N, C-alpha and C positions, 0 to 999 in steps of 0.2 A: 930849388930855383924860384925867383920871384915871378909871380903871376902878373905878366904884363897886359893882360886883356882888361877892358873897362868893365864896370859893374854890369853894364847892360849885356855885355858880351858873356860874362859870367853867369848871368841869369838865364840867357838865351840858351847857353849850353846845359844849364841845368834842367830846365823844362824840357829840351830835348831828349835828354837822358831819360827822364821820367817817361816820356813817350815810348821811347826805345824799348824801355823795361816793361812796358804795359802797365805802369801805374797810372798814367793818364790815359784813360781808354777813349776810343773814338766815340763821338756822340755824346760824351759827358761834358760838363762844364767845369771850368777852372775857376776856382774860388780865390778871387784875389786877396781878400782879407786873410784867409788861412795861409796863403803861400806867403804873402807879405810878412805875417807872423812868424812863419816857419824859418823864414831866411833872415829875418831882421832887418828888414830894409823898408824904404818908403816905397809907395806905389808909383812914383815917377819912373824909375828905371825898370821896374817890372813892366809897367805900361810901354815903355819904349821897346822891351824885348818882345813883347807880344804883338805889337805892331809890326815887327819884322817878321815874326812867325806868321802873322795873317798874310803879308806881302809873299811869302814863300808857300803859302798854301796850307799850313799845318793846322791852323785854327781860324775861326771866323769871330770877329767882334760883332756881336748882335745887340743893337741898342735896346736898352730896358730889359734885356735877357741875360747878357753875360758874355763869356768867351768860351765857345764850343770848340772841342777837339774834332776836327773834320774827319769824316769817312772818306775812304777811298772808292770812288765810283768807276765802273766800267769806262765811262766816257773820258774821265781824267787818265785812266791808264792808256787808252788808245790815243788821247791828245799828246801825252807824255812822250810816248814812243815816237810820234811823229815829229815832235818838236827836237828831241834828242838826235834823232836820225839826221834831221836836216842840219842842225848845228854842228855835229860831229863830222859830217860829210863836208861841210863848208870848211871847216878848220883844215881837215885833211887836204883838201884841195889848195887852200892857200899856203900850206906849209910843205907841201910834198917835196919840193926842191931841196928842202932842208933835212929830209930823212936820210940818215946814212947808215951803213953797214953796222956801226955800232947801236943804232936804235933798233935795227932789226933783230940784233942779237940779244939786245935787252928785252924785247918783246916776246921773243921765243923762249927766254930763260923764265920770264914771268908766266908764260903760258903753261910751261912745263910745271911750274910749281902750283899753278891753280889746279892742274891734274891731280897733283899729290895731295893738295889740300882737301879736293872733293872726295878722293879715294879714302882719306882719313876722316871724313865727316867734319872737317875742320872749317866751318863755314865762316867764322870770324876772319881767319886768315885768307880764305877764298875771296871774301868781299873787298878786303883790303888790297889784295893782289890785283883783282879786277880793276880796282879804280886806279892802281898804279899803271896797269897795262894801257889803259886809255889815257892816263896822264902823259904817256911818252910822247904822243903827238899833240895833245892839248895844251901841254907845257911849252910848245914851240910857238904857240900863238901869242901875241902881245895884246890880245883883246881879253882884258880881265873880266870885264862886265859878262861876257859870253860865259867864262867859266864859273862865275858866281851864280849864273841862271842854271847850268847843268847840274851842279853838285845837289842843290836841295830837291831837285826834281827827282834824282836817283834815289835819294834818300826816302822820299815820299813813297817810291815804288816799292823798295826793298827792305828798309830799315826801320819803319815806324808802324807797329812794334816790330822788333827782330824777327825774321822767320827763318825756318829751316829751308834749305835749298832742296830742289829736285836733282837727282844726279843725272838723269837722262837729259833733262832741259840745259843744264849747265855744260855737259858734254857737247851738246850741240853748239853752245855758245863758243865754246873753246875750238870746235872745228871751225867755226866761222873766223874766229881770231887767227887761225892758222892760215886760212884762205886770204884774209885780209894782209898778212905777212907776206904771202907769196906774190900777191899783187904788187907790193911795194918792191919786193925783190926783182920782180920783172919790170919794175919802173912804169907801171900801167896805172896812172892816177884814176882813170874812168873805172877800171875793175875795182879799185880800192874804195872809191866813192860808192859804187854799186853795192858792195859787200855791206857796207856800214848802213846805208839807207834803205836799201831793198830787201835786205836780210836780217842783218844783226839787230836792227832797230825797227823791224817789220811787225806789226801787230798781227797781219793775217798769216805770217809765216809761222809765228809762235802761239798762235791763239789756242791750240789745243792743249797747250801746258797751262794756261791761265787759271782754268777752272780748278785745276789740281793746286796750283801755287796759292791761290786766293780762297780755296774752297767755295767757288762761285756756283750757285745753282740758278742759271738764268735760262729758263725755259720760255719766258715771255719775250725775250729780245729787247725788254725796255732796260733803260739805264736803271742800276740799282747798286746799293752800297755793296762792298765786298766785305766778307769777314776774314779775319787774319788767320794765319796758319799758326 
C-alpha cells in the first residue's frame, strides 16, 4: 500500500515510535543532525515534526540547548486526568441521545475482550481495545479538535515509553466501564457523566495505583518527575 502520509507525519510517527520503545529516553536531548542524517532528510520537515511533538507535550524545544524529551510529572498526570475526564464527560452529554442498543453491545463486547487481554497479559491488545471502547462514544462527536487533544494526552500517560499494566488497576477500570454501560442502558445521562468524570478519570480515586504504575516515590508531596515502568 502507498504511504499517503506527508514527510512531516512520517517523521512524527518515527520519533514517537522511538519514544515508545525507549530509544529516546525522557530527559535526554534529540540530536537533530544525527536524526536528519539517519533519516536522509533535511531539517525542515524534522523541525516541523518536533514542533508538533512540542505542542502535544512530548518534547520541549529549548533555545541554545536543543530538543529535550519531556519527563512525565505528577502535576501533569493530575491535570491530564482532569482534562480527559472533563472532555469525555462533555462528549457523552452531547451525544447521549445518539447512543443505541448497538453501541451498548459494542462496548460490552470490547469490555469483555479487555478482560481476556488482561488475563493473558496481552497489554498491547488491551490498550488498543481500551481506545476502541472510548471511541464508541467519542466517534459520535463531530468535534475533531477535541479528539485530537485527547489522544496524545492518553499516549503521554500510558504509552511513552510503553509500560506493563497493573491487573488490579485495569480490572477496576473495566468495572467502571461496566457501570458506565449500565448508566447508558438505564438512559441516565447524569449517571454516565458522573462515572467518567468523578470515578474513571478521577486522580484521587486511582491515586493508590499511580505509585505502582509509575514507580513514584513521592514522600515530600512536591511535584517531581516519574520514572517509567
